[in-house]
LOSE-984159 format. One record per residue (C-alpha): residue number from 0; x, y, z negated. Coordinates in Angstrom, 1 decimal, padded with zeros to 4 digits. Each point is the difference from the previous one (the first is absolute). Last residue first. Layout:
<sites>
<site k="NUM" east="X" north="Y" up="Z"/>
...
</sites>
This chain:
<sites>
<site k="138" east="016.7" north="005.9" up="017.2"/>
<site k="137" east="-003.3" north="-001.3" up="-001.3"/>
<site k="136" east="001.3" north="-002.5" up="-002.6"/>
<site k="135" east="002.5" north="002.7" up="-001.2"/>
<site k="134" east="-002.8" north="002.5" up="-000.6"/>
<site k="133" east="-002.0" north="-002.7" up="-001.8"/>
<site k="132" east="002.8" north="-000.8" up="-002.4"/>
<site k="131" east="001.0" north="003.6" up="-000.5"/>
<site k="130" east="-003.6" north="001.0" up="-000.9"/>
<site k="129" east="-000.1" north="-002.9" up="-002.5"/>
<site k="128" east="002.9" north="001.4" up="-001.9"/>
<site k="127" east="-002.2" north="002.8" up="-001.5"/>
<site k="126" east="-001.7" north="-002.5" up="-002.3"/>
<site k="125" east="003.3" north="-001.0" up="-001.8"/>
<site k="124" east="-000.4" north="-002.9" up="-002.4"/>
<site k="123" east="-003.4" north="-001.0" up="001.4"/>
<site k="122" east="-002.4" north="-001.9" up="-002.2"/>
<site k="121" east="-001.5" north="-003.3" up="001.0"/>
<site k="120" east="-003.5" north="-001.6" up="-000.4"/>
<site k="119" east="000.1" north="-003.7" up="000.6"/>
<site k="118" east="-002.9" north="-001.8" up="001.6"/>
<site k="117" east="000.0" north="-003.8" up="-000.2"/>
<site k="116" east="-002.1" north="-002.1" up="002.3"/>
<site k="115" east="-000.3" north="-003.8" up="000.3"/>
<site k="114" east="-001.5" north="-002.5" up="002.4"/>
<site k="113" east="-001.2" north="002.6" up="002.5"/>
<site k="112" east="-001.7" north="-001.4" up="003.1"/>
<site k="111" east="-003.5" north="000.2" up="-001.6"/>
<site k="110" east="000.1" north="003.7" up="-000.4"/>
<site k="109" east="001.6" north="000.7" up="003.3"/>
<site k="108" east="-003.0" north="001.2" up="002.1"/>
<site k="107" east="-001.6" north="002.0" up="-002.8"/>
<site k="106" east="003.1" north="001.7" up="-001.2"/>
<site k="105" east="001.3" north="000.9" up="003.5"/>
<site k="104" east="-003.4" north="001.2" up="001.1"/>
<site k="103" east="-000.3" north="002.2" up="-003.1"/>
<site k="102" east="003.4" north="001.4" up="000.7"/>
<site k="101" east="-000.9" north="000.7" up="003.6"/>
<site k="100" east="-003.3" north="001.7" up="-001.0"/>
<site k="99" east="001.7" north="002.3" up="-002.4"/>
<site k="98" east="-001.1" north="000.2" up="-003.7"/>
<site k="97" east="003.2" north="-001.5" up="-001.5"/>
<site k="96" east="002.1" north="002.5" up="001.9"/>
<site k="95" east="-001.8" north="002.9" up="-001.9"/>
<site k="94" east="001.1" north="-001.5" up="-003.3"/>
<site k="93" east="003.6" north="-000.2" up="001.3"/>
<site k="92" east="-000.1" north="003.6" up="001.2"/>
<site k="91" east="-001.4" north="001.0" up="-003.5"/>
<site k="90" east="003.0" north="-001.8" up="-001.6"/>
<site k="89" east="002.2" north="002.2" up="002.0"/>
<site k="88" east="002.0" north="000.2" up="003.3"/>
<site k="87" east="-000.2" north="-003.8" up="000.3"/>
<site k="86" east="002.7" north="-002.6" up="000.3"/>
<site k="85" east="-000.8" north="-003.7" up="000.4"/>
<site k="84" east="002.8" north="-002.5" up="000.2"/>
<site k="83" east="-001.7" north="-003.3" up="001.0"/>
<site k="82" east="001.4" north="-003.4" up="-000.8"/>
<site k="81" east="-001.3" north="-003.2" up="001.5"/>
<site k="80" east="000.8" north="-003.5" up="-001.0"/>
<site k="79" east="-001.5" north="-002.5" up="002.6"/>
<site k="78" east="002.9" north="000.6" up="002.3"/>
<site k="77" east="002.5" north="-001.5" up="-002.4"/>
<site k="76" east="003.4" north="-000.2" up="001.8"/>
<site k="75" east="000.8" north="003.7" up="-000.7"/>
<site k="74" east="-002.7" north="001.5" up="-002.3"/>
<site k="73" east="-002.5" north="001.7" up="002.2"/>
<site k="72" east="-000.4" north="003.6" up="000.8"/>
<site k="71" east="-002.8" north="002.6" up="000.2"/>
<site k="70" east="000.8" north="003.7" up="-000.1"/>
<site k="69" east="-003.0" north="002.2" up="-000.8"/>
<site k="68" east="001.6" north="003.4" up="-000.1"/>
<site k="67" east="-000.8" north="003.7" up="-000.3"/>
<site k="66" east="-003.8" north="-000.4" up="-000.4"/>
<site k="65" east="-001.3" north="003.4" up="-001.0"/>
<site k="64" east="-000.6" north="001.2" up="003.6"/>
<site k="63" east="-002.1" north="-003.1" up="000.8"/>
<site k="62" east="-000.6" north="-000.9" up="003.6"/>
<site k="61" east="003.3" north="-001.3" up="001.3"/>
<site k="60" east="001.4" north="-001.4" up="-003.2"/>
<site k="59" east="-003.2" north="-001.7" up="-000.9"/>
<site k="58" east="-000.7" north="-001.3" up="003.5"/>
<site k="57" east="003.5" north="-001.5" up="000.3"/>
<site k="56" east="-000.2" north="-001.7" up="-003.4"/>
<site k="55" east="-003.5" north="-001.4" up="000.6"/>
<site k="54" east="000.9" north="-001.4" up="003.4"/>
<site k="53" east="003.2" north="-001.6" up="-001.4"/>
<site k="52" east="-002.0" north="-001.5" up="-002.8"/>
<site k="51" east="-002.7" north="-001.4" up="002.3"/>
<site k="50" east="002.6" north="-001.7" up="002.2"/>
<site k="49" east="002.0" north="-001.3" up="-002.9"/>
<site k="48" east="-003.1" north="-001.6" up="-001.6"/>
<site k="47" east="-000.9" north="-001.8" up="003.1"/>
<site k="46" east="003.5" north="-001.4" up="000.5"/>
<site k="45" east="000.5" north="-001.0" up="-003.7"/>
<site k="44" east="-003.4" north="-001.6" up="-000.6"/>
<site k="43" east="000.9" north="-003.7" up="-000.1"/>
<site k="42" east="002.7" north="000.7" up="-002.5"/>
<site k="41" east="-002.3" north="001.7" up="-002.5"/>
<site k="40" east="001.5" north="003.5" up="-000.5"/>
<site k="39" east="002.0" north="001.1" up="-003.0"/>
<site k="38" east="000.0" north="003.7" up="-000.6"/>
<site k="37" east="002.3" north="002.3" up="-001.9"/>
<site k="36" east="-001.1" north="003.6" up="000.4"/>
<site k="35" east="002.4" north="002.7" up="-000.9"/>
<site k="34" east="-001.4" north="003.4" up="-000.9"/>
<site k="33" east="001.1" north="003.6" up="000.2"/>
<site k="32" east="-002.1" north="003.1" up="-000.7"/>
<site k="31" east="001.8" north="003.2" up="000.7"/>
<site k="30" east="-000.8" north="002.7" up="-002.5"/>
<site k="29" east="-002.7" north="002.6" up="000.9"/>
<site k="28" east="-002.6" north="-001.5" up="-002.3"/>
<site k="27" east="002.4" north="000.2" up="-002.9"/>
<site k="26" east="000.8" north="003.7" up="000.8"/>
<site k="25" east="-003.8" north="000.7" up="000.2"/>
<site k="24" east="-000.6" north="-001.6" up="-003.4"/>
<site k="23" east="002.9" north="002.1" up="-001.5"/>
<site k="22" east="-001.4" north="003.2" up="001.6"/>
<site k="21" east="-003.4" north="-000.8" up="-001.4"/>
<site k="20" east="001.5" north="-000.5" up="-003.5"/>
<site k="19" east="001.8" north="003.3" up="000.3"/>
<site k="18" east="-003.2" north="001.8" up="001.2"/>
<site k="17" east="-001.9" north="-001.4" up="-003.0"/>
<site k="16" east="002.6" north="001.2" up="-002.4"/>
<site k="15" east="000.2" north="003.5" up="001.5"/>
<site k="14" east="-003.8" north="000.2" up="-000.1"/>
<site k="13" east="000.0" north="-001.0" up="-003.7"/>
<site k="12" east="002.6" north="002.6" up="-000.8"/>
<site k="11" east="-001.9" north="002.7" up="001.8"/>
<site k="10" east="-003.2" north="-001.0" up="-001.9"/>
<site k="9" east="001.9" north="000.2" up="-003.3"/>
<site k="8" east="001.3" north="003.5" up="000.9"/>
<site k="7" east="-003.4" north="001.2" up="001.1"/>
<site k="6" east="-001.6" north="-001.4" up="-003.2"/>
<site k="5" east="002.6" north="001.8" up="-002.1"/>
<site k="4" east="-000.5" north="003.2" up="001.9"/>
<site k="3" east="-003.8" north="-000.2" up="-000.7"/>
<site k="2" east="000.6" north="-000.6" up="-003.7"/>
<site k="1" east="002.3" north="003.0" up="-000.2"/>
<site k="0" east="-002.7" north="002.2" up="001.7"/>
</sites>
């Protein structure tokens, strides 16, 4: 009887440990995933690239619930230097985005237009603040 109680106790501890690890994994997956893309485009491809990028950004935000922002910009006076602020509801939302037809179209069509690409993962200082930003943008 004592041995059985000991096993039940150890099994309970194991299950608690596993559930805590799973909760931690879920919490990490639920965090915003923010990325800054720094892209240099071949000068002769700027207009074609921009059209495809704008299409992809609009499709992503319109069709994907987990895509909160794909906000393309250029460095002032340097139209071949693109910056894209990407904000996803989670890392999983980002992974799903990579599998969409519009993203695959963008990657395939622009591959030879890109001279340099740097992807920078960012961490938010205050994740709740994002709701204020988007609310203000809509108002």
